[in-house]
mmCIF file as Biopython writes it, N, C-alpha, C and O atoms, coordinates in Angstrom:
data_model
#
loop_
_atom_site.group_PDB
_atom_site.id
_atom_site.type_symbol
_atom_site.label_atom_id
_atom_site.label_alt_id
_atom_site.label_comp_id
_atom_site.label_asym_id
_atom_site.label_entity_id
_atom_site.label_seq_id
_atom_site.pdbx_PDB_ins_code
_atom_site.Cartn_x
_atom_site.Cartn_y
_atom_site.Cartn_z
_atom_site.occupancy
_atom_site.B_iso_or_equiv
_atom_site.auth_seq_id
_atom_site.auth_asym_id
_atom_site.pdbx_PDB_model_num
ATOM 1   N N  . MET A ? 1  ? 13.258  -35.343 1.171   1.0 0.0 1  A 1 
ATOM 2   C CA . MET A ? 1  ? 12.689  -34.858 -0.094  1.0 0.0 1  A 1 
ATOM 3   C C  . MET A ? 1  ? 12.872  -33.372 -0.267  1.0 0.0 1  A 1 
ATOM 4   O O  . MET A ? 1  ? 13.397  -32.957 -1.300  1.0 0.0 1  A 1 
ATOM 5   N N  . MET A ? 2  ? 12.478  -32.555 0.667   1.0 0.0 2  A 1 
ATOM 6   C CA . MET A ? 2  ? 12.557  -31.139 0.604   1.0 0.0 2  A 1 
ATOM 7   C C  . MET A ? 2  ? 13.620  -30.597 1.576   1.0 0.0 2  A 1 
ATOM 8   O O  . MET A ? 2  ? 13.376  -29.804 2.485   1.0 0.0 2  A 1 
ATOM 9   N N  . GLU A ? 3  ? 14.847  -31.123 1.279   1.0 0.0 3  A 1 
ATOM 10  C CA . GLU A ? 3  ? 15.914  -30.706 2.220   1.0 0.0 3  A 1 
ATOM 11  C C  . GLU A ? 3  ? 16.362  -29.287 1.971   1.0 0.0 3  A 1 
ATOM 12  O O  . GLU A ? 3  ? 17.038  -28.775 2.864   1.0 0.0 3  A 1 
ATOM 13  N N  . PHE A ? 4  ? 16.102  -28.600 0.938   1.0 0.0 4  A 1 
ATOM 14  C CA . PHE A ? 4  ? 16.475  -27.275 0.555   1.0 0.0 4  A 1 
ATOM 15  C C  . PHE A ? 4  ? 15.643  -26.244 1.422   1.0 0.0 4  A 1 
ATOM 16  O O  . PHE A ? 4  ? 16.029  -25.076 1.467   1.0 0.0 4  A 1 
ATOM 17  N N  . LEU A ? 5  ? 14.592  -26.616 2.061   1.0 0.0 5  A 1 
ATOM 18  C CA . LEU A ? 5  ? 13.867  -25.731 2.855   1.0 0.0 5  A 1 
ATOM 19  C C  . LEU A ? 5  ? 14.411  -25.709 4.240   1.0 0.0 5  A 1 
ATOM 20  O O  . LEU A ? 5  ? 14.768  -26.752 4.788   1.0 0.0 5  A 1 
ATOM 21  N N  . TYR A ? 6  ? 14.488  -24.460 4.865   1.0 0.0 6  A 1 
ATOM 22  C CA . TYR A ? 6  ? 15.055  -24.414 6.195   1.0 0.0 6  A 1 
ATOM 23  C C  . TYR A ? 6  ? 14.101  -23.533 7.011   1.0 0.0 6  A 1 
ATOM 24  O O  . TYR A ? 6  ? 13.831  -22.386 6.657   1.0 0.0 6  A 1 
ATOM 25  N N  . PHE A ? 7  ? 13.621  -24.082 8.068   1.0 0.0 7  A 1 
ATOM 26  C CA . PHE A ? 7  ? 12.715  -23.432 8.982   1.0 0.0 7  A 1 
ATOM 27  C C  . PHE A ? 7  ? 13.417  -23.442 10.304  1.0 0.0 7  A 1 
ATOM 28  O O  . PHE A ? 7  ? 13.472  -24.471 10.978  1.0 0.0 7  A 1 
ATOM 29  N N  . PRO A ? 8  ? 13.985  -22.250 10.707  1.0 0.0 8  A 1 
ATOM 30  C CA . PRO A ? 8  ? 14.800  -22.206 11.951  1.0 0.0 8  A 1 
ATOM 31  C C  . PRO A ? 8  ? 13.920  -22.446 13.225  1.0 0.0 8  A 1 
ATOM 32  O O  . PRO A ? 8  ? 12.749  -22.073 13.289  1.0 0.0 8  A 1 
ATOM 33  N N  . GLU A ? 9  ? 14.546  -23.066 14.184  1.0 0.0 9  A 1 
ATOM 34  C CA . GLU A ? 9  ? 13.837  -23.236 15.450  1.0 0.0 9  A 1 
ATOM 35  C C  . GLU A ? 9  ? 13.777  -21.982 16.227  1.0 0.0 9  A 1 
ATOM 36  O O  . GLU A ? 9  ? 12.843  -21.778 17.004  1.0 0.0 9  A 1 
ATOM 37  N N  . ASP A ? 10 ? 14.770  -21.103 16.044  1.0 0.0 10 A 1 
ATOM 38  C CA . ASP A ? 10 ? 14.793  -19.754 16.736  1.0 0.0 10 A 1 
ATOM 39  C C  . ASP A ? 10 ? 14.111  -18.818 15.821  1.0 0.0 10 A 1 
ATOM 40  O O  . ASP A ? 10 ? 14.627  -18.462 14.762  1.0 0.0 10 A 1 
ATOM 41  N N  . LYS A ? 11 ? 12.890  -18.397 16.248  1.0 0.0 11 A 1 
ATOM 42  C CA . LYS A ? 11 ? 12.139  -17.541 15.326  1.0 0.0 11 A 1 
ATOM 43  C C  . LYS A ? 11 ? 12.680  -16.103 15.206  1.0 0.0 11 A 1 
ATOM 44  O O  . LYS A ? 11 ? 12.186  -15.302 14.413  1.0 0.0 11 A 1 
ATOM 45  N N  . SER A ? 12 ? 13.711  -15.802 16.021  1.0 0.0 12 A 1 
ATOM 46  C CA . SER A ? 12 ? 14.368  -14.384 15.860  1.0 0.0 12 A 1 
ATOM 47  C C  . SER A ? 12 ? 15.210  -14.274 14.649  1.0 0.0 12 A 1 
ATOM 48  O O  . SER A ? 12 ? 15.641  -13.188 14.261  1.0 0.0 12 A 1 
ATOM 49  N N  . GLU A ? 13 ? 15.452  -15.430 14.033  1.0 0.0 13 A 1 
ATOM 50  C CA . GLU A ? 13 ? 16.170  -15.370 12.644  1.0 0.0 13 A 1 
ATOM 51  C C  . GLU A ? 13 ? 15.211  -14.852 11.570  1.0 0.0 13 A 1 
ATOM 52  O O  . GLU A ? 13 ? 15.677  -14.538 10.475  1.0 0.0 13 A 1 
ATOM 53  N N  . TYR A ? 14 ? 13.926  -14.746 11.808  1.0 0.0 14 A 1 
ATOM 54  C CA . TYR A ? 14 ? 13.000  -14.162 10.871  1.0 0.0 14 A 1 
ATOM 55  C C  . TYR A ? 14 ? 13.018  -12.661 10.796  1.0 0.0 14 A 1 
ATOM 56  O O  . TYR A ? 14 ? 12.641  -12.048 9.797   1.0 0.0 14 A 1 
ATOM 57  N N  . ILE A ? 15 ? 13.475  -12.086 11.904  1.0 0.0 15 A 1 
ATOM 58  C CA . ILE A ? 15 ? 13.448  -10.569 12.073  1.0 0.0 15 A 1 
ATOM 59  C C  . ILE A ? 15 ? 14.170  -9.881  10.903  1.0 0.0 15 A 1 
ATOM 60  O O  . ILE A ? 15 ? 13.574  -9.005  10.276  1.0 0.0 15 A 1 
ATOM 61  N N  . PRO A ? 16 ? 15.345  -10.213 10.599  1.0 0.0 16 A 1 
ATOM 62  C CA . PRO A ? 16 ? 16.025  -9.487  9.518   1.0 0.0 16 A 1 
ATOM 63  C C  . PRO A ? 16 ? 15.306  -9.634  8.102   1.0 0.0 16 A 1 
ATOM 64  O O  . PRO A ? 16 ? 15.306  -8.712  7.286   1.0 0.0 16 A 1 
ATOM 65  N N  . ALA A ? 17 ? 14.732  -10.786 7.890   1.0 0.0 17 A 1 
ATOM 66  C CA . ALA A ? 17 ? 13.960  -11.012 6.597   1.0 0.0 17 A 1 
ATOM 67  C C  . ALA A ? 17 ? 12.721  -10.128 6.598   1.0 0.0 17 A 1 
ATOM 68  O O  . ALA A ? 17 ? 12.445  -9.484  5.586   1.0 0.0 17 A 1 
ATOM 69  N N  . VAL A ? 18 ? 11.961  -10.066 7.690   1.0 0.0 18 A 1 
ATOM 70  C CA . VAL A ? 18 ? 10.792  -9.306  7.758   1.0 0.0 18 A 1 
ATOM 71  C C  . VAL A ? 18 ? 11.054  -7.856  7.674   1.0 0.0 18 A 1 
ATOM 72  O O  . VAL A ? 18 ? 10.324  -7.124  7.006   1.0 0.0 18 A 1 
ATOM 73  N N  . LEU A ? 19 ? 12.129  -7.395  8.368   1.0 0.0 19 A 1 
ATOM 74  C CA . LEU A ? 19 ? 12.570  -5.918  8.162   1.0 0.0 19 A 1 
ATOM 75  C C  . LEU A ? 19 ? 12.942  -5.594  6.681   1.0 0.0 19 A 1 
ATOM 76  O O  . LEU A ? 19 ? 12.579  -4.543  6.153   1.0 0.0 19 A 1 
ATOM 77  N N  . THR A ? 20 ? 13.675  -6.530  6.042   1.0 0.0 20 A 1 
ATOM 78  C CA . THR A ? 20 ? 14.085  -6.196  4.745   1.0 0.0 20 A 1 
ATOM 79  C C  . THR A ? 20 ? 12.778  -6.260  3.780   1.0 0.0 20 A 1 
ATOM 80  O O  . THR A ? 20 ? 12.681  -5.470  2.841   1.0 0.0 20 A 1 
ATOM 81  N N  . LEU A ? 21 ? 11.887  -7.125  4.019   1.0 0.0 21 A 1 
ATOM 82  C CA . LEU A ? 21 ? 10.629  -7.154  3.281   1.0 0.0 21 A 1 
ATOM 83  C C  . LEU A ? 21 ? 9.836   -5.847  3.495   1.0 0.0 21 A 1 
ATOM 84  O O  . LEU A ? 21 ? 9.330   -5.271  2.532   1.0 0.0 21 A 1 
ATOM 85  N N  . LEU A ? 22 ? 9.732   -5.405  4.679   1.0 0.0 22 A 1 
ATOM 86  C CA . LEU A ? 22 ? 8.974   -4.154  4.977   1.0 0.0 22 A 1 
ATOM 87  C C  . LEU A ? 22 ? 9.742   -2.962  4.357   1.0 0.0 22 A 1 
ATOM 88  O O  . LEU A ? 22 ? 9.097   -2.044  3.851   1.0 0.0 22 A 1 
ATOM 89  N N  . LEU A ? 23 ? 11.033  -2.942  4.376   1.0 0.0 23 A 1 
ATOM 90  C CA . LEU A ? 23 ? 11.810  -1.812  3.721   1.0 0.0 23 A 1 
ATOM 91  C C  . LEU A ? 23 ? 11.456  -1.791  2.247   1.0 0.0 23 A 1 
ATOM 92  O O  . LEU A ? 23 ? 11.203  -0.706  1.723   1.0 0.0 23 A 1 
ATOM 93  N N  . PHE A ? 24 ? 11.419  -2.911  1.541   1.0 0.0 24 A 1 
ATOM 94  C CA . PHE A ? 24 ? 11.127  -2.953  0.135   1.0 0.0 24 A 1 
ATOM 95  C C  . PHE A ? 24 ? 9.722   -2.631  -0.250  1.0 0.0 24 A 1 
ATOM 96  O O  . PHE A ? 24 ? 9.466   -2.044  -1.301  1.0 0.0 24 A 1 
ATOM 97  N N  . VAL A ? 25 ? 8.747   -3.043  0.660   1.0 0.0 25 A 1 
ATOM 98  C CA . VAL A ? 25 ? 7.346   -2.747  0.444   1.0 0.0 25 A 1 
ATOM 99  C C  . VAL A ? 25 ? 7.093   -1.307  0.606   1.0 0.0 25 A 1 
ATOM 100 O O  . VAL A ? 25 ? 6.316   -0.744  -0.165  1.0 0.0 25 A 1 
ATOM 101 N N  . VAL A ? 26 ? 7.712   -0.645  1.585   1.0 0.0 26 A 1 
ATOM 102 C CA . VAL A ? 26 ? 7.544   0.778   1.843   1.0 0.0 26 A 1 
ATOM 103 C C  . VAL A ? 26 ? 8.198   1.575   0.672   1.0 0.0 26 A 1 
ATOM 104 O O  . VAL A ? 26 ? 7.642   2.568   0.203   1.0 0.0 26 A 1 
ATOM 105 N N  . GLY A ? 27 ? 9.363   1.122   0.228   1.0 0.0 27 A 1 
ATOM 106 C CA . GLY A ? 27 ? 10.018  1.712   -0.816  1.0 0.0 27 A 1 
ATOM 107 C C  . GLY A ? 27 ? 9.221   1.666   -2.143  1.0 0.0 27 A 1 
ATOM 108 O O  . GLY A ? 27 ? 9.182   2.640   -2.896  1.0 0.0 27 A 1 
ATOM 109 N N  . ALA A ? 28 ? 8.594   0.513   -2.399  1.0 0.0 28 A 1 
ATOM 110 C CA . ALA A ? 28 ? 7.822   0.325   -3.567  1.0 0.0 28 A 1 
ATOM 111 C C  . ALA A ? 28 ? 6.488   1.256   -3.560  1.0 0.0 28 A 1 
ATOM 112 O O  . ALA A ? 28 ? 6.055   1.794   -4.578  1.0 0.0 28 A 1 
ATOM 113 N N  . ALA A ? 29 ? 5.924   1.366   -2.333  1.0 0.0 29 A 1 
ATOM 114 C CA . ALA A ? 29 ? 4.724   2.237   -2.180  1.0 0.0 29 A 1 
ATOM 115 C C  . ALA A ? 29 ? 5.105   3.643   -2.399  1.0 0.0 29 A 1 
ATOM 116 O O  . ALA A ? 29 ? 4.361   4.349   -3.080  1.0 0.0 29 A 1 
ATOM 117 N N  . ILE A ? 30 ? 6.265   4.153   -1.856  1.0 0.0 30 A 1 
ATOM 118 C CA . ILE A ? 30 ? 6.643   5.546   -2.085  1.0 0.0 30 A 1 
ATOM 119 C C  . ILE A ? 30 ? 6.926   5.793   -3.539  1.0 0.0 30 A 1 
ATOM 120 O O  . ILE A ? 30 ? 6.546   6.829   -4.084  1.0 0.0 30 A 1 
ATOM 121 N N  . THR A ? 31 ? 7.591   4.852   -4.176  1.0 0.0 31 A 1 
ATOM 122 C CA . THR A ? 31 ? 7.923   5.017   -5.589  1.0 0.0 31 A 1 
ATOM 123 C C  . THR A ? 31 ? 6.608   5.140   -6.385  1.0 0.0 31 A 1 
ATOM 124 O O  . THR A ? 31 ? 6.463   6.015   -7.239  1.0 0.0 31 A 1 
ATOM 125 N N  . MET A ? 32 ? 5.626   4.212   -6.073  1.0 0.0 32 A 1 
ATOM 126 C CA . MET A ? 32 ? 4.421   4.265   -6.766  1.0 0.0 32 A 1 
ATOM 127 C C  . MET A ? 32 ? 3.679   5.622   -6.571  1.0 0.0 32 A 1 
ATOM 128 O O  . MET A ? 32 ? 3.124   6.187   -7.514  1.0 0.0 32 A 1 
ATOM 129 N N  . ILE A ? 33 ? 3.694   6.093   -5.365  1.0 0.0 33 A 1 
ATOM 130 C CA . ILE A ? 33 ? 3.008   7.433   -5.071  1.0 0.0 33 A 1 
ATOM 131 C C  . ILE A ? 33 ? 3.616   8.519   -5.927  1.0 0.0 33 A 1 
ATOM 132 O O  . ILE A ? 33 ? 2.908   9.306   -6.554  1.0 0.0 33 A 1 
ATOM 133 N N  . LEU A ? 34 ? 4.983   8.554   -5.946  1.0 0.0 34 A 1 
ATOM 134 C CA . LEU A ? 34 ? 5.743   9.533   -6.650  1.0 0.0 34 A 1 
ATOM 135 C C  . LEU A ? 34 ? 5.437   9.464   -8.145  1.0 0.0 34 A 1 
ATOM 136 O O  . LEU A ? 34 ? 5.274   10.511  -8.772  1.0 0.0 34 A 1 
ATOM 137 N N  . ILE A ? 35 ? 5.357   8.316   -8.716  1.0 0.0 35 A 1 
ATOM 138 C CA . ILE A ? 35 ? 5.067   8.148   -10.146 1.0 0.0 35 A 1 
ATOM 139 C C  . ILE A ? 35 ? 3.658   8.574   -10.434 1.0 0.0 35 A 1 
ATOM 140 O O  . ILE A ? 35 ? 3.415   9.182   -11.477 1.0 0.0 35 A 1 
ATOM 141 N N  . ILE A ? 36 ? 2.726   8.291   -9.576  1.0 0.0 36 A 1 
ATOM 142 C CA . ILE A ? 36 ? 1.398   8.702   -9.761  1.0 0.0 36 A 1 
ATOM 143 C C  . ILE A ? 36 ? 1.241   10.298  -9.765  1.0 0.0 36 A 1 
ATOM 144 O O  . ILE A ? 36 ? 0.533   10.870  -10.594 1.0 0.0 36 A 1 
ATOM 145 N N  . LYS A ? 37 ? 1.910   10.918  -8.840  1.0 0.0 37 A 1 
ATOM 146 C CA . LYS A ? 37 ? 1.883   12.365  -8.687  1.0 0.0 37 A 1 
ATOM 147 C C  . LYS A ? 37 ? 2.451   12.967  -9.990  1.0 0.0 37 A 1 
ATOM 148 O O  . LYS A ? 37 ? 1.848   13.883  -10.550 1.0 0.0 37 A 1 
ATOM 149 N N  . ALA A ? 38 ? 3.661   12.441  -10.502 1.0 0.0 38 A 1 
ATOM 150 C CA . ALA A ? 38 ? 4.296   12.961  -11.635 1.0 0.0 38 A 1 
ATOM 151 C C  . ALA A ? 38 ? 3.445   12.811  -12.862 1.0 0.0 38 A 1 
ATOM 152 O O  . ALA A ? 38 ? 3.432   13.668  -13.746 1.0 0.0 38 A 1 
ATOM 153 N N  . SER A ? 39 ? 2.721   11.690  -12.905 1.0 0.0 39 A 1 
ATOM 154 C CA . SER A ? 39 ? 1.795   11.463  -14.036 1.0 0.0 39 A 1 
ATOM 155 C C  . SER A ? 39 ? 0.651   12.416  -14.086 1.0 0.0 39 A 1 
ATOM 156 O O  . SER A ? 39 ? 0.231   12.862  -15.153 1.0 0.0 39 A 1 
ATOM 157 N N  . GLN A ? 40 ? 0.126   12.740  -12.874 1.0 0.0 40 A 1 
ATOM 158 C CA . GLN A ? 40 ? -0.980  13.697  -12.752 1.0 0.0 40 A 1 
ATOM 159 C C  . GLN A ? 40 ? -0.492  15.077  -13.089 1.0 0.0 40 A 1 
ATOM 160 O O  . GLN A ? 40 ? -1.270  15.851  -13.647 1.0 0.0 40 A 1 
ATOM 161 N N  . LYS A ? 41 ? 0.737   15.452  -12.795 1.0 0.0 41 A 1 
ATOM 162 C CA . LYS A ? 41 ? 1.261   16.795  -13.258 1.0 0.0 41 A 1 
ATOM 163 C C  . LYS A ? 41 ? 1.411   16.816  -14.691 1.0 0.0 41 A 1 
ATOM 164 O O  . LYS A ? 41 ? 1.126   17.861  -15.277 1.0 0.0 41 A 1 
ATOM 165 N N  . GLU A ? 42 ? 1.830   15.782  -15.364 1.0 0.0 42 A 1 
ATOM 166 C CA . GLU A ? 42 ? 1.981   15.750  -16.805 1.0 0.0 42 A 1 
ATOM 167 C C  . GLU A ? 42 ? 0.668   15.784  -17.475 1.0 0.0 42 A 1 
ATOM 168 O O  . GLU A ? 42 ? 0.528   16.431  -18.513 1.0 0.0 42 A 1 
ATOM 169 N N  . GLU A ? 43 ? -0.335  15.099  -16.922 1.0 0.0 43 A 1 
ATOM 170 C CA . GLU A ? 43 ? -1.583  15.133  -17.445 1.0 0.0 43 A 1 
ATOM 171 C C  . GLU A ? 43 ? -2.231  16.548  -17.367 1.0 0.0 43 A 1 
ATOM 172 O O  . GLU A ? 43 ? -2.913  16.978  -18.298 1.0 0.0 43 A 1 
ATOM 173 N N  . LYS A ? 44 ? -2.002  17.247  -16.248 1.0 0.0 44 A 1 
ATOM 174 C CA . LYS A ? 44 ? -2.490  18.628  -16.142 1.0 0.0 44 A 1 
ATOM 175 C C  . LYS A ? 44 ? -1.786  19.461  -17.249 1.0 0.0 44 A 1 
ATOM 176 O O  . LYS A ? 44 ? -2.466  20.206  -17.954 1.0 0.0 44 A 1 
ATOM 177 N N  . LYS A ? 45 ? -0.517  19.363  -17.411 1.0 0.0 45 A 1 
ATOM 178 C CA . LYS A ? 45 ? 0.251   20.184  -18.437 1.0 0.0 45 A 1 
ATOM 179 C C  . LYS A ? 45 ? -0.277  19.892  -19.804 1.0 0.0 45 A 1 
ATOM 180 O O  . LYS A ? 45 ? -0.429  20.802  -20.619 1.0 0.0 45 A 1 
ATOM 181 N N  . THR A ? 46 ? -0.560  18.644  -20.080 1.0 0.0 46 A 1 
ATOM 182 C CA . THR A ? 46 ? -1.135  18.308  -21.415 1.0 0.0 46 A 1 
ATOM 183 C C  . THR A ? 46 ? -2.545  18.951  -21.615 1.0 0.0 46 A 1 
ATOM 184 O O  . THR A ? 46 ? -2.830  19.548  -22.654 1.0 0.0 46 A 1 
ATOM 185 N N  . GLU A ? 47 ? -3.352  18.812  -20.646 1.0 0.0 47 A 1 
ATOM 186 C CA . GLU A ? 47 ? -4.682  19.518  -20.723 1.0 0.0 47 A 1 
ATOM 187 C C  . GLU A ? 47 ? -4.577  20.954  -20.896 1.0 0.0 47 A 1 
ATOM 188 O O  . GLU A ? 47 ? -5.298  21.519  -21.718 1.0 0.0 47 A 1 
ATOM 189 N N  . ASP A ? 48 ? -3.695  21.625  -20.152 1.0 0.0 48 A 1 
ATOM 190 C CA . ASP A ? 48 ? -3.529  23.096  -20.349 1.0 0.0 48 A 1 
ATOM 191 C C  . ASP A ? 48 ? -3.023  23.437  -21.756 1.0 0.0 48 A 1 
ATOM 192 O O  . ASP A ? 48 ? -3.515  24.369  -22.393 1.0 0.0 48 A 1 
ATOM 193 N N  . ARG A ? 49 ? -2.019  22.658  -22.236 1.0 0.0 49 A 1 
ATOM 194 C CA . ARG A ? 49 ? -1.562  22.911  -23.609 1.0 0.0 49 A 1 
ATOM 195 C C  . ARG A ? 49 ? -2.649  22.740  -24.653 1.0 0.0 49 A 1 
ATOM 196 O O  . ARG A ? 49 ? -2.749  23.534  -25.588 1.0 0.0 49 A 1 
ATOM 197 N N  . SER A ? 50 ? -3.495  21.667  -24.489 1.0 0.0 50 A 1 
ATOM 198 C CA . SER A ? 50 ? -4.556  21.399  -25.391 1.0 0.0 50 A 1 
ATOM 199 C C  . SER A ? 50 ? -5.626  22.482  -25.294 1.0 0.0 50 A 1 
ATOM 200 O O  . SER A ? 50 ? -6.193  22.855  -26.321 1.0 0.0 50 A 1 
ATOM 201 N N  . ASN A ? 51 ? -5.918  22.985  -24.142 1.0 0.0 51 A 1 
ATOM 202 C CA . ASN A ? 51 ? -6.882  24.078  -24.065 1.0 0.0 51 A 1 
ATOM 203 C C  . ASN A ? 51 ? -6.400  25.377  -24.643 1.0 0.0 51 A 1 
ATOM 204 O O  . ASN A ? 51 ? -7.179  26.141  -25.216 1.0 0.0 51 A 1 
ATOM 205 N N  . ASP A ? 52 ? -5.065  25.644  -24.491 1.0 0.0 52 A 1 
ATOM 206 C CA . ASP A ? 52 ? -4.445  26.833  -25.045 1.0 0.0 52 A 1 
ATOM 207 C C  . ASP A ? 52 ? -4.447  26.780  -26.614 1.0 0.0 52 A 1 
ATOM 208 O O  . ASP A ? 52 ? -4.638  27.812  -27.258 1.0 0.0 52 A 1 
ATOM 209 N N  . GLU A ? 53 ? -4.240  25.613  -27.202 1.0 0.0 53 A 1 
ATOM 210 C CA . GLU A ? 53 ? -4.265  25.280  -28.545 1.0 0.0 53 A 1 
ATOM 211 C C  . GLU A ? 53 ? -5.740  25.579  -29.106 1.0 0.0 53 A 1 
ATOM 212 O O  . GLU A ? 53 ? -5.894  26.233  -30.137 1.0 0.0 53 A 1 
ATOM 213 N N  . ARG A ? 54 ? -6.708  25.112  -28.439 1.0 0.0 54 A 1 
ATOM 214 C CA . ARG A ? 54 ? -8.038  25.269  -28.849 1.0 0.0 54 A 1 
ATOM 215 C C  . ARG A ? 54 ? -8.444  26.690  -28.851 1.0 0.0 54 A 1 
ATOM 216 O O  . ARG A ? 54 ? -9.108  27.134  -29.788 1.0 0.0 54 A 1 
ATOM 217 N N  . LYS A ? 55 ? -8.071  27.451  -27.821 1.0 0.0 55 A 1 
ATOM 218 C CA . LYS A ? 55 ? -8.384  28.850  -27.823 1.0 0.0 55 A 1 
ATOM 219 C C  . LYS A ? 55 ? -7.697  29.592  -28.931 1.0 0.0 55 A 1 
ATOM 220 O O  . LYS A ? 55 ? -8.289  30.539  -29.449 1.0 0.0 55 A 1 
ATOM 221 N N  . GLU A ? 56 ? -6.433  29.229  -29.363 1.0 0.0 56 A 1 
ATOM 222 C CA . GLU A ? 56 ? -5.753  29.929  -30.440 1.0 0.0 56 A 1 
ATOM 223 C C  . GLU A ? 56 ? -6.466  29.596  -31.742 1.0 0.0 56 A 1 
ATOM 224 O O  . GLU A ? 56 ? -6.595  30.447  -32.622 1.0 0.0 56 A 1 
ATOM 225 N N  . GLN A ? 57 ? -6.934  28.340  -31.864 1.0 0.0 57 A 1 
ATOM 226 C CA . GLN A ? 57 ? -7.628  27.990  -33.188 1.0 0.0 57 A 1 
ATOM 227 C C  . GLN A ? 57 ? -8.946  28.651  -33.286 1.0 0.0 57 A 1 
ATOM 228 O O  . GLN A ? 57 ? -9.364  28.912  -34.414 1.0 0.0 57 A 1 
ATOM 229 N N  . GLU A ? 58 ? -9.688  28.970  -32.199 1.0 0.0 58 A 1 
ATOM 230 C CA . GLU A ? 58 ? -10.930 29.583  -32.178 1.0 0.0 58 A 1 
ATOM 231 C C  . GLU A ? 58 ? -10.777 31.071  -32.582 1.0 0.0 58 A 1 
ATOM 232 O O  . GLU A ? 58 ? -11.679 31.665  -33.173 1.0 0.0 58 A 1 
ATOM 233 N N  . GLU A ? 59 ? -9.664  31.622  -32.259 1.0 0.0 59 A 1 
ATOM 234 C CA . GLU A ? 59 ? -9.437  33.124  -32.576 1.0 0.0 59 A 1 
ATOM 235 C C  . GLU A ? 59 ? -9.118  33.401  -33.970 1.0 0.0 59 A 1 
ATOM 236 O O  . GLU A ? 59 ? -8.917  34.558  -34.339 1.0 0.0 59 A 1 
#
């Protein structure tokens, strides 16, 4: 019935799959951290511009 599933007897065949999975998980985590840092920098720039514009309007 489920002939398409393959579970190897030799468990060492799982090692490349696990390493690939770990590589992609680490890559995704690093990418997420970089995106969050870039977003925080943009937020800071936007806040600074908005504060500068308020000061100019008050003068």
